KOLLO-578511 format. One line per field, with one value per residue (C-alpha): x, y, z; residue number from 1. Coordinates in Angstrom, 3 decimals, m for minus. Example, Ala and Ser with C-alpha at 12.3 -4.5 7.8 and 13.67 -1.06 7.14 Angstrom:
BEGIN
east	c(12.300 | 13.670)
north	c(m4.500 | m1.060)
up	c(7.800 | 7.140)
lodo	c(1 | 2)
END
This chain:
BEGIN
east	c(131.000 | 131.586 | 134.799 | 134.545 | 136.472 | 139.256 | 140.057 | 138.968 | 136.308 | 133.330 | 130.518 | 127.470 | 125.575 | 122.155 | 120.469 | 116.894 | 114.809 | 118.027 | 119.686 | 122.851 | 122.368 | 124.962 | 123.226 | 126.370 | 125.275 | 122.293 | 124.160 | 124.357 | 126.427 | 127.679 | 128.657 | 130.206 | 131.295 | 132.848 | 134.573 | 134.405 | 135.114 | 137.295 | 139.518 | 137.597 | 134.215 | 132.624 | 132.699 | 129.365 | 127.639 | 129.045 | 126.642 | 126.329 | 123.961 | 123.412 | 121.414 | 120.238 | 118.333 | 114.711 | 113.152 | 111.878 | 110.675 | 113.147 | 113.824 | 110.410 | 108.950 | 105.452 | 106.141 | 104.856 | 106.091 | 109.731 | 111.644 | 113.952 | 111.403 | 108.728 | 111.195 | 112.730 | 112.746 | 114.538 | 117.543 | 118.584 | 122.338 | 124.505 | 128.167 | 130.284 | 133.611 | 136.367 | 139.582 | 142.050 | 141.226 | 138.321 | 136.249 | 138.562 | 138.257 | 135.023 | 134.783 | 131.374 | 129.293 | 125.925 | 122.173 | 119.553 | 117.868 | 115.546 | 114.428 | 113.571 | 111.757 | 111.844 | 110.318 | 110.482 | 107.695 | 109.149 | 109.047 | 112.791 | 113.127 | 115.715 | 115.760 | 118.083 | 119.137 | 120.223 | 122.381 | 124.052 | 126.548 | 125.924 | 126.505 | 122.843 | 121.993 | 123.799 | 122.167 | 118.758 | 119.606 | 119.437 | 120.846 | 119.054 | 120.175 | 123.410 | 126.676 | 129.927 | 133.057 | 136.426 | 137.841 | 140.171 | 138.531 | 138.742 | 137.159 | 134.316 | 133.812 | 133.417 | 131.112 | 128.789 | 128.904 | 128.084 | 125.241 | 122.074 | 120.164 | 122.974 | 124.006 | 126.571 | 127.593 | 129.020 | 132.720 | 135.134 | 138.676 | 139.490 | 142.791 | 144.008 | 143.266 | 145.379 | 142.891 | 141.208 | 137.540 | 135.810 | 132.979 | 129.854 | 126.162 | 124.505 | 120.853 | 118.120 | 117.619 | 121.276 | 121.875 | 124.438 | 126.187 | 126.449 | 128.015 | 130.524 | 131.488 | 132.015 | 134.435 | 136.319 | 136.388 | 137.975 | 140.563 | 140.944 | 140.607 | 138.232 | 135.147 | 133.674 | 132.514 | 135.233 | 134.755 | 133.991 | 131.395 | 133.620 | 133.095 | 136.434 | 138.005 | 141.409 | 143.100 | 145.081 | 148.371 | 147.027 | 147.571 | 151.216 | 151.758 | 150.193 | 152.393 | 152.943 | 152.724 | 150.758 | 151.891 | 150.309 | 152.325 | 151.504 | 153.330 | 153.467 | 157.248 | 157.401 | 155.020 | 156.440 | 154.524 | 153.029 | 152.072 | 149.016 | 148.877 | 146.264 | 143.861 | 143.117 | 145.107 | 143.736 | 145.521 | 143.958 | 145.574 | 143.538 | 141.830 | 139.342 | 141.383 | 143.293 | 142.859 | 145.437 | 143.377 | 141.806 | 139.462 | 138.651 | 136.516 | 135.649 | 132.345 | 132.614 | 135.961 | 137.315 | 138.144 | 141.671 | 143.152 | 145.995 | 147.282 | 149.882 | 150.568 | 152.876 | 150.106 | 147.628 | 149.949 | 150.083 | 146.479 | 144.426 | 142.725 | 140.746 | 139.161 | 138.177 | 136.061 | 135.295 | 133.071 | 131.523 | 134.583 | 134.571 | 138.246 | 138.994 | 140.642 | 141.511 | 144.938 | 143.303 | 141.197 | 144.306 | 146.092 | 143.278 | 143.727 | 147.489 | 147.061 | 144.601 | 146.734 | 149.748 | 147.860 | 145.954 | 147.809 | 149.254 | 147.699 | 148.989 | 149.517 | 147.352 | 146.744 | 142.938 | 142.258 | 143.348 | 141.228 | 142.501 | 141.421 | 142.072 | 142.635 | 144.154 | 147.217 | 148.046 | 146.761 | 149.176 | 148.666 | 144.925 | 144.605 | 146.413 | 143.894 | 140.910 | 141.857 | 142.601 | 140.587 | 140.175 | 143.339 | 145.695 | 148.640 | 149.610 | 152.222 | 151.381 | 153.967 | 153.473 | 156.066 | 156.280 | 157.856 | 158.810 | 159.480 | 161.121 | 160.942 | 160.149 | 158.892 | 156.625 | 156.045 | 153.727 | 152.387 | 148.693 | 146.009 | 143.034 | 139.798 | 137.198 | 137.025 | 134.651 | 134.099 | 132.300 | 131.906 | 130.381 | 130.916 | 133.590 | 135.682 | 136.214 | 137.267 | 138.333 | 138.683 | 140.621 | 140.116 | 142.933 | 143.688 | 147.102 | 149.541 | 150.922 | 154.060 | 154.472 | 154.744 | 158.061 | 160.357 | 159.899 | 162.754 | 161.924 | 158.494 | 157.627 | 155.359 | 156.942 | 160.564 | 161.362 | 164.111 | 163.185 | 159.543 | 159.044 | 160.316 | 163.551 | 163.139 | 160.547)
north	c(35.527 | 31.980 | 30.006 | 26.441 | 23.309 | 24.132 | 27.266 | 29.644 | 32.317 | 32.492 | 34.900 | 34.123 | 37.369 | 37.936 | 41.350 | 40.979 | 44.065 | 45.950 | 45.066 | 42.929 | 40.028 | 37.500 | 34.092 | 31.961 | 30.316 | 28.758 | 27.543 | 23.802 | 23.933 | 26.185 | 25.168 | 27.680 | 27.270 | 29.980 | 29.904 | 27.251 | 23.538 | 23.648 | 26.284 | 26.561 | 26.947 | 30.313 | 31.577 | 30.957 | 32.739 | 31.871 | 29.984 | 29.577 | 27.254 | 28.058 | 25.666 | 26.838 | 25.201 | 26.278 | 24.220 | 27.420 | 28.851 | 31.716 | 31.757 | 30.584 | 33.112 | 32.021 | 32.987 | 36.549 | 36.542 | 36.245 | 39.413 | 37.447 | 35.030 | 37.609 | 39.907 | 37.145 | 38.124 | 37.107 | 39.315 | 39.828 | 40.620 | 37.885 | 37.284 | 34.527 | 35.379 | 33.490 | 34.372 | 33.483 | 35.821 | 37.489 | 36.814 | 38.969 | 37.331 | 37.266 | 34.067 | 34.778 | 37.899 | 37.786 | 37.635 | 35.158 | 33.720 | 31.103 | 30.156 | 26.508 | 25.492 | 21.811 | 19.905 | 16.248 | 14.373 | 15.206 | 18.970 | 19.275 | 22.030 | 23.647 | 26.632 | 26.646 | 29.879 | 29.332 | 32.308 | 33.617 | 36.367 | 39.451 | 37.590 | 36.673 | 40.384 | 40.714 | 37.488 | 39.143 | 42.473 | 43.462 | 46.448 | 48.958 | 49.320 | 51.295 | 51.449 | 50.730 | 52.479 | 50.781 | 50.186 | 48.024 | 45.185 | 47.051 | 50.160 | 48.055 | 46.471 | 49.929 | 51.036 | 48.115 | 48.443 | 52.155 | 52.013 | 53.425 | 50.156 | 48.279 | 50.907 | 48.767 | 50.436 | 47.450 | 48.123 | 46.496 | 45.335 | 45.614 | 44.721 | 46.976 | 44.419 | 43.422 | 42.991 | 45.796 | 45.395 | 46.602 | 49.100 | 47.085 | 47.606 | 46.125 | 45.222 | 45.855 | 42.935 | 41.848 | 40.013 | 41.843 | 38.759 | 37.115 | 40.267 | 40.465 | 36.865 | 37.828 | 40.539 | 38.013 | 35.574 | 38.146 | 38.840 | 35.220 | 36.564 | 35.980 | 37.813 | 36.876 | 38.234 | 38.052 | 36.839 | 40.386 | 41.151 | 43.133 | 42.660 | 41.357 | 41.305 | 39.633 | 39.955 | 37.221 | 38.161 | 38.625 | 34.993 | 35.122 | 38.104 | 36.321 | 36.025 | 32.378 | 32.526 | 29.374 | 25.791 | 22.383 | 19.409 | 15.865 | 15.642 | 17.808 | 17.588 | 19.260 | 22.087 | 25.554 | 28.521 | 29.202 | 25.570 | 23.462 | 19.677 | 18.378 | 15.562 | 14.547 | 15.001 | 14.203 | 14.152 | 14.157 | 13.168 | 12.929 | 14.687 | 16.872 | 20.003 | 18.741 | 20.949 | 21.017 | 22.990 | 26.274 | 28.262 | 31.835 | 34.396 | 37.938 | 39.584 | 40.580 | 38.839 | 35.689 | 32.425 | 32.317 | 28.852 | 27.874 | 24.305 | 22.060 | 19.341 | 17.386 | 17.099 | 16.149 | 13.332 | 11.995 | 12.546 | 13.113 | 16.426 | 17.971 | 21.343 | 24.204 | 26.887 | 30.415 | 32.582 | 36.058 | 37.351 | 41.079 | 41.604 | 44.659 | 42.825 | 39.396 | 39.551 | 39.968 | 36.874 | 35.029 | 35.982 | 34.335 | 31.181 | 31.083 | 31.612 | 28.717 | 26.468 | 27.170 | 26.010 | 23.028 | 21.510 | 18.702 | 16.690 | 17.716 | 15.630 | 17.944 | 18.332 | 18.564 | 19.395 | 19.228 | 19.386 | 20.404 | 21.328 | 24.749 | 25.498 | 28.024 | 25.763 | 26.806 | 30.360 | 31.980 | 29.463 | 29.227 | 32.993 | 32.776 | 30.127 | 32.241 | 35.131 | 33.114 | 33.968 | 32.344 | 32.991 | 32.978 | 30.599 | 28.105 | 25.356 | 21.690 | 19.050 | 15.297 | 12.828 | 9.122 | 6.147 | 4.434 | 5.288 | 8.288 | 11.111 | 10.810 | 14.407 | 16.284 | 20.037 | 22.023 | 25.539 | 25.606 | 28.261 | 28.186 | 27.912 | 26.890 | 27.333 | 25.312 | 25.483 | 22.889 | 24.168 | 22.363 | 22.905 | 20.186 | 21.156 | 23.437 | 21.704 | 23.690 | 22.227 | 23.976 | 22.879 | 23.881 | 24.842 | 24.904 | 27.738 | 27.995 | 25.868 | 26.782 | 30.496 | 32.234 | 32.761 | 36.016 | 37.036 | 37.592 | 36.004 | 33.233 | 31.454 | 32.162 | 32.454 | 28.767 | 27.036 | 23.669 | 24.754 | 27.896 | 28.467 | 30.426 | 32.105 | 33.636)
up	c(129.699 | 130.866 | 131.388 | 130.088 | 131.028 | 128.553 | 130.582 | 127.825 | 128.266 | 125.902 | 125.139 | 123.018 | 122.578 | 120.996 | 120.739 | 121.964 | 121.156 | 120.374 | 123.684 | 123.447 | 125.863 | 127.018 | 126.911 | 127.318 | 130.591 | 128.814 | 125.733 | 125.052 | 121.873 | 119.077 | 115.531 | 113.135 | 109.517 | 107.348 | 103.951 | 101.239 | 101.146 | 98.006 | 96.452 | 93.171 | 94.908 | 95.603 | 99.158 | 100.871 | 103.721 | 107.130 | 109.370 | 113.114 | 114.992 | 118.672 | 120.857 | 124.299 | 127.161 | 127.303 | 130.104 | 131.764 | 128.419 | 128.825 | 125.076 | 123.859 | 121.350 | 122.460 | 126.084 | 126.519 | 130.119 | 129.037 | 128.133 | 125.823 | 124.395 | 123.675 | 121.856 | 119.721 | 116.060 | 112.878 | 112.055 | 115.646 | 115.690 | 117.193 | 117.877 | 119.393 | 121.033 | 122.826 | 124.616 | 127.337 | 130.210 | 128.401 | 125.289 | 123.174 | 119.755 | 117.816 | 115.789 | 114.249 | 113.650 | 111.963 | 112.380 | 113.549 | 110.469 | 111.990 | 115.492 | 116.139 | 119.341 | 120.353 | 123.272 | 124.240 | 126.031 | 129.460 | 128.756 | 128.356 | 125.782 | 123.580 | 121.273 | 118.288 | 116.621 | 113.036 | 112.136 | 108.984 | 108.301 | 106.162 | 102.900 | 103.305 | 103.015 | 99.679 | 98.487 | 98.855 | 97.235 | 93.562 | 91.733 | 89.554 | 85.938 | 85.588 | 83.677 | 85.493 | 84.237 | 83.645 | 87.119 | 89.139 | 91.031 | 94.334 | 92.808 | 91.431 | 94.857 | 96.410 | 93.601 | 94.374 | 98.161 | 98.067 | 95.573 | 97.206 | 96.756 | 98.537 | 101.114 | 102.938 | 106.201 | 108.069 | 107.497 | 105.089 | 104.385 | 100.682 | 99.012 | 96.167 | 93.452 | 90.460 | 87.605 | 85.685 | 84.806 | 81.658 | 81.575 | 82.183 | 81.562 | 84.648 | 84.038 | 86.574 | 88.936 | 88.997 | 92.264 | 94.408 | 95.800 | 92.390 | 90.962 | 93.818 | 93.032 | 89.379 | 90.483 | 92.607 | 89.676 | 87.369 | 90.076 | 91.199 | 94.715 | 97.601 | 98.884 | 102.256 | 105.596 | 108.216 | 111.777 | 113.020 | 110.346 | 107.952 | 104.228 | 102.972 | 99.516 | 99.157 | 95.783 | 94.007 | 95.680 | 99.201 | 100.228 | 99.188 | 101.471 | 104.443 | 107.531 | 108.449 | 112.241 | 113.102 | 112.714 | 113.242 | 114.461 | 115.563 | 118.915 | 122.014 | 121.950 | 118.542 | 119.456 | 119.995 | 121.361 | 117.922 | 117.223 | 117.947 | 118.049 | 115.649 | 116.498 | 112.897 | 109.689 | 106.220 | 102.880 | 99.425 | 96.130 | 92.957 | 90.089 | 91.947 | 91.210 | 88.167 | 85.084 | 82.312 | 79.799 | 80.902 | 78.672 | 79.698 | 77.928 | 78.903 | 78.058 | 74.383 | 73.935 | 72.353 | 74.078 | 75.538 | 75.982 | 78.305 | 78.089 | 79.656 | 77.098 | 79.409 | 81.974 | 79.253 | 78.130 | 81.687 | 82.837 | 79.654 | 78.966 | 81.806 | 81.019 | 83.281 | 81.614 | 82.808 | 80.599 | 80.997 | 82.830 | 83.588 | 82.704 | 80.564 | 77.658 | 76.317 | 77.930 | 81.329 | 80.666 | 79.475 | 82.701 | 84.672 | 82.604 | 83.104 | 86.836 | 87.074 | 84.883 | 87.072 | 90.136 | 88.812 | 85.843 | 87.975 | 90.800 | 94.187 | 97.291 | 99.289 | 103.019 | 102.980 | 106.621 | 110.229 | 113.358 | 116.755 | 120.266 | 121.774 | 125.444 | 127.825 | 128.077 | 124.498 | 124.772 | 122.292 | 119.485 | 120.182 | 119.785 | 116.438 | 115.339 | 116.419 | 114.134 | 110.978 | 107.879 | 104.454 | 102.467 | 105.451 | 105.213 | 107.933 | 108.132 | 108.702 | 109.685 | 109.731 | 111.048 | 110.198 | 111.936 | 108.675 | 105.046 | 103.422 | 104.203 | 107.905 | 108.053 | 105.659 | 106.097 | 103.831 | 103.727 | 102.897 | 102.515 | 104.869 | 102.895 | 105.490 | 109.261 | 111.434 | 115.186 | 117.317 | 120.872 | 123.859 | 127.587 | 127.572 | 124.523 | 121.542 | 118.339 | 115.270 | 111.784 | 109.043 | 105.428 | 103.110 | 99.549 | 97.979 | 97.710 | 94.200 | 93.970 | 90.304 | 91.069 | 90.653 | 93.599 | 95.503 | 97.776 | 101.458 | 101.043 | 103.512 | 101.038 | 97.630 | 98.727 | 99.258 | 97.299 | 95.777 | 95.804 | 93.697 | 90.158 | 89.789 | 86.391 | 84.131)
lodo	c(1 | 2 | 3 | 4 | 5 | 6 | 7 | 8 | 9 | 10 | 11 | 12 | 13 | 14 | 15 | 16 | 17 | 18 | 19 | 20 | 21 | 22 | 23 | 24 | 25 | 26 | 27 | 28 | 29 | 30 | 31 | 32 | 33 | 34 | 35 | 36 | 37 | 38 | 39 | 40 | 41 | 42 | 43 | 44 | 45 | 46 | 47 | 48 | 49 | 50 | 51 | 52 | 53 | 54 | 55 | 56 | 57 | 58 | 59 | 60 | 61 | 62 | 63 | 64 | 65 | 66 | 67 | 68 | 69 | 70 | 71 | 72 | 73 | 74 | 75 | 76 | 77 | 78 | 79 | 80 | 81 | 82 | 83 | 84 | 85 | 86 | 87 | 88 | 89 | 90 | 91 | 92 | 93 | 94 | 95 | 96 | 97 | 98 | 99 | 100 | 101 | 102 | 103 | 104 | 105 | 106 | 107 | 108 | 109 | 110 | 111 | 112 | 113 | 114 | 115 | 116 | 117 | 118 | 119 | 120 | 121 | 122 | 123 | 124 | 125 | 126 | 127 | 128 | 129 | 130 | 131 | 132 | 133 | 134 | 135 | 136 | 137 | 138 | 139 | 140 | 141 | 142 | 143 | 144 | 145 | 146 | 147 | 148 | 149 | 150 | 151 | 152 | 153 | 154 | 155 | 156 | 157 | 158 | 159 | 160 | 161 | 162 | 163 | 164 | 165 | 166 | 167 | 168 | 169 | 170 | 171 | 172 | 173 | 174 | 175 | 176 | 177 | 178 | 179 | 180 | 181 | 182 | 183 | 184 | 185 | 186 | 187 | 188 | 189 | 190 | 191 | 192 | 193 | 194 | 195 | 196 | 197 | 198 | 199 | 200 | 201 | 202 | 203 | 204 | 205 | 206 | 207 | 208 | 209 | 210 | 211 | 212 | 213 | 214 | 215 | 216 | 217 | 218 | 219 | 220 | 221 | 222 | 223 | 224 | 225 | 226 | 227 | 228 | 229 | 230 | 231 | 232 | 233 | 234 | 235 | 236 | 237 | 238 | 239 | 240 | 241 | 242 | 243 | 244 | 245 | 246 | 247 | 248 | 249 | 250 | 251 | 252 | 253 | 254 | 255 | 256 | 257 | 258 | 259 | 260 | 261 | 262 | 263 | 264 | 265 | 266 | 267 | 268 | 269 | 270 | 271 | 272 | 273 | 274 | 275 | 276 | 277 | 278 | 279 | 280 | 281 | 282 | 283 | 284 | 285 | 286 | 287 | 288 | 289 | 290 | 291 | 292 | 293 | 294 | 295 | 296 | 297 | 298 | 299 | 300 | 301 | 302 | 303 | 304 | 305 | 306 | 307 | 308 | 309 | 310 | 311 | 312 | 313 | 314 | 315 | 316 | 317 | 318 | 319 | 320 | 321 | 322 | 323 | 324 | 325 | 326 | 327 | 328 | 329 | 330 | 331 | 332 | 333 | 334 | 335 | 336 | 337 | 338 | 339 | 340 | 341 | 342 | 343 | 344 | 345 | 346 | 347 | 348 | 349 | 350 | 351 | 352 | 353 | 354 | 355 | 356 | 357 | 358 | 359 | 360 | 361 | 362 | 363 | 364 | 365 | 366 | 367 | 368 | 369 | 370 | 371 | 372 | 373 | 374 | 375 | 376 | 377 | 378 | 379 | 380 | 381 | 382 | 383 | 384 | 385 | 386 | 387 | 388 | 389 | 390 | 391 | 392 | 393 | 394)
END
């Protein structure tokens, strides 16, 4: 472990020949990205790029005299961790995918480990032909993970699930990751690998039950113990996620159409179409359409992202940022010197988490999706229990 200039302690660990090895002292930089850039995208495999000094050929795979270099292989386990007094919080867990060795003309060398999380394993697995029974989404997730040709033993966090899936004839050669995404699509939930390497399924209601314990503000004076001051703040307002006609169709079912005619009158017709859904009946497919229409029928003035620096001076809030996952809800506040209102506060769902770490600083960028402002009010819920935001009647 190594303490950097921001006062935080880091560990970059690679398992050479099965032996976990702390290489932090040789690290030049680390870049991590997990999640998805937009709310309607599929979750992608998390990536981590680790660059280390290699002037002595310590990490050179061609150097048979080096214990680390000579045992370098693809698929070596790797993790990156950070903390206040110790590297307590893993922020990436995965495997080395590629090793890149670079030299300049003065023999100054670097080795770059390009790493991915375990989504890359599912992406390269296929299932044998079988018939799935009618199940909830969480039951289907377990059925896939525990199939002998998948044999997932890396741990998991799986929400109960809301949607029920139909019995399904799965043909031989069906890609495992693609099928997991189809389950998430029928649920309108999220599947991803968390920062510790656990397979994670969050159902459609999981975000609304998220505890809002981290805030972002624009001045040190406004920052409490659970707040971080952002360096950049970006807002988006447009048609990227504007859909006022949603067509959904389950396998073997008929097309279900949900429309918002008021939105169509204002913005013209914009259609989102989901076919081959695994939902058990047409009503289940229609529920997906109504859920999507409720979120995207009107353009939203949307906080797209914030970036911020973490340090030991803000240890409590930094730790809260380290453990955030896609689907967690945070609060973002922006103040203005002129105009009305002078303060804007919004709760947003984290969709993508990026880390850029060098010896001098650690910058994190959160990209956001919206929480559903057209959902009905839920008492004692931090996200759906806000007057003047959520609907009051069914």
